[in-house]
N, C-alpha and C positions, 0 to 999 in steps of 0.2 A: 447413544454414545456420548452423552453429555456428562462430564465429571464435575463435581463440586470441588473447588480449590480451597485449600486450607489457608493459603496466604491472604494477607489483608487486601481487600478490594480497593483499588485506586480509582478506577473508572468503570462505570456500570451502565449497561443498556438493558432495560427491563420491560418485557412484554410489549415491545415496539411493533406496531403494525401500520402499514400504509397501503391503501388501495387506490388505484387509478380508474378512470372511466372504462377502460378495457378489461377491468377486473384483475390486471396484473398488479404486482407490488411485492411486499414482504409481509410475513405474518409471524407474530409471537417470537420476535427476535430477542434472545436473552444471552448475555455474556458478561462476565466480570473479569476485569483485567487488573493485574497487580503492577505496581510501579517497576519499571525496568523490563517488563515483558517485551519480547519481539514476536508479534502476532501475525501469522499469515492468514489473511482473509481470502479463502480460496473457493473458486467455483467457475463454471463455464460462463461465457458471455450471456447476459440477459437474465441471470438468476437473482439479481438484486443487490450486488456489491455496491454499485454506484448509488442506488437508492438509500442504502444504509449509511453511506458516507454523507449524503446530502441531508439525511435526517439528523445525523450527529451535528452537522454544521448549521442546523436550523434553516436550511434552504427549502426543505419540504416540511410541512406541518404534519405531525404524526396523527393518526386516527386514535391510537391507544398507546399506552405505555409512557415511559419517561427515561431520562438520562441523568445520571448523578456523577459528580466528580468530588472525590474525598467526602462522600456522604451527603453532599448538598445538591439539590435539584435546580439551583439558581443558574441562569444562563451565563453568569460570569465565567463559567468554565471555558467559554469560547475564547477568552483572552489567553488561556493556557495551552491551546492547541494550535497547530499549524498544518496547512495542507500543501502537499507536494503534488501538483497535477501531472497528468500524462502529457505526452509530447504534443497532443493536439490542442492543449489549453494553455500554452505558454503566452505570456504577455510580450509577444515577439517584437513589437515596435517601441517598447519601453527601454530607456537606458537602464542598465543593471543597477546602478547606484540609486537612481531616482526611484526605482521600484522597491529597493531595499528600504529606502527612507519612507516610502508610502506604507509599507507593511509595518514598520516600526511605529509610525505615527498612529496607525489603527490600534496598536496595542498600548498606546499612551506612554511610550518611552520618551524621555526628555531629549531635546535636540542635541544638547552637548554630549550626552551619553551615546546617542546614535552615531555621531560623527566619529568619535574615537573607536567605537566598536566596529563600524563598517570598515574603517581604514585597517584595523588589525585583521579583520576577517578577509579582506581583499588580499592581504599579503599571505595569510595562512592558506587560502584556497588557490594561491598562485593566479590571482586575477587582477592584481594591482595595475599591470600594464594595459588592462582592458576596461578600466573603470569608466571610460568615456564611450564604450560601445553599447549598442542595443543588442538585445537577445538574438535577433535574426542575423547579426553580423558575426556570431560566434559558432564554433563547431558544436556538435551535439554534446560532447563531454563538457565543454565550457559552459554551455547553457544549463546543464544540470548543476554545475558548481555555482553558477550565478543564482539559480533558484535556491540552492542551499544557503547562500549568502542572505537572501531575503527571509529565510526561515530562522537561521541561527541568530540573526540580530535581535530576534524577539524573545530569545531564551524560552522556547516552548517546553512544557512538561510532557506533551504528547505530540508526536508527528505522525500524520496519516499520509501515506504515500501510495499513489496510483501508478502502477507499472513504471517505477522509477528508473529501471536499468534498460528499458526498451531502447533500441537503436544505439546502444553504446558498444564500443569495441571492448575487447577482453580486459585491457589494462584499466580503462575508465570504469568498467563494471567492478573490478576488484577494488579500486580506490574508493568507489562510492560506498560499497558495502563496508569497507574498513572504517569509513567515517561514521556510519550508523552504529557499528559495534563500539567505536570509541565513545560516542555519545551515551550509549547504554552503560558502558563500564564506568566512565568518569562522572557522569551527571545523572545516572539512573533515568535517562530519558526513556519514555515508553514509545514503542514503535508499532504502528499498525500498517501492514503493507499488503497490497494486492499485486499479484504477478501471475502471468501465464508461464513463466519460466520455473516450473515446479522443481526441477533439479537444483536450481540456484537457491530457492527457498529452503530446500531440504538441508542445506549446509549451515544455515545460521538462525532459523527461527527457533523460538523456545515454546511456542504455542501454536496449534493448528485449529482453525475454525473453517469447516467446510459448509458451503451453502449449496442447496439443491432446490430446483424448482419442482414443487408438488402442487398439482391442480392450479397451475399458472401463478403460484405465489412462491417467493423465496423463503425457505426454511433452513435453520441451522440443523444439520444432521450429524455433526461431529464437532466436539469442542473438548480438546484435551491438551495437556502439556505434551511437548514434543522433544524427543531425544534422538538425534540422528544416528546415534550408536546402537539404538534398539529398534528404531522404526524407519519406515520409508514412505515418504509422501505419495509417491507414485502408486505404491501398493494400496495405500489407504484410499486414494482416489478411485482406483479401479474397483475396489470392493464396494465403495459407496455408490458409484454410478453404474455398476454392473455392465461396464463396457465390454462388448464382444471383441475378442481378438480377431485379427484378420485371418482368413483361411489360407495359411501359408502353403499347405499341401496343394490346394487348387492353383495358387499362383505358380508354384513350381511346375505343375503339370502343363499349364498354359505356356510358360516360357520354354520348357523342354520341347513341347510340340512345335513351337515356332522355330526353334533352333533346328529341329529335325527336318522340318519343311524347307528351311533355307539350305540345308546341306543337300537335300535331294535336288533342289533346283541348281 
């Protein structure tokens, strides 16, 4: 179920494999992403999504394969991508502005440019009154916005997000997704996002990549453009994983039997 895209490739992962001592890992990971894609990287826990992300960021050394950005295999692509971690990997004891400065410095942005940009982004993200706060002093929604601050200040071409809307209330979740859509529309930012909230992904991704564990290795089993008006991620997931439905007839019989026994007593 892998389709070849006709659009120009912007970011590519080719024949990427990684094995660990327990023989787990990922195998023959291939996908080509076009600029402005919003890609859902979907799969159950333990199938290799995090491994793929760490390979992209060169935190793991791959056994085979390569990554290319705009046709180049040079690791300079790392300056063009940013990572939005899950809730468990926040820099909780960092001041939000200090962390934004740290991220910008890593990308080689000038100090003068950093200060102006951070001030403007603080106001745009409604964080200016919290610029002296640490991450762990903010609400979950504000923490996400503070992380966006540290990412947007670097002008990334690609943003990879790991469960970004977890623990957010409805309004914060809507606002966060609106920011992502704005970046894609106005700057052709490319988004790669993992999430277990499949109904949420269904509403805004333009590309679906499903990963499944086969013989203890993560494999891509589906890679296609996605149109919510024609497809449904939940249905695709069920067809790929062959999940068995609950036996609702049996559940009904059990509950009715319990009710009947209660009435007798």
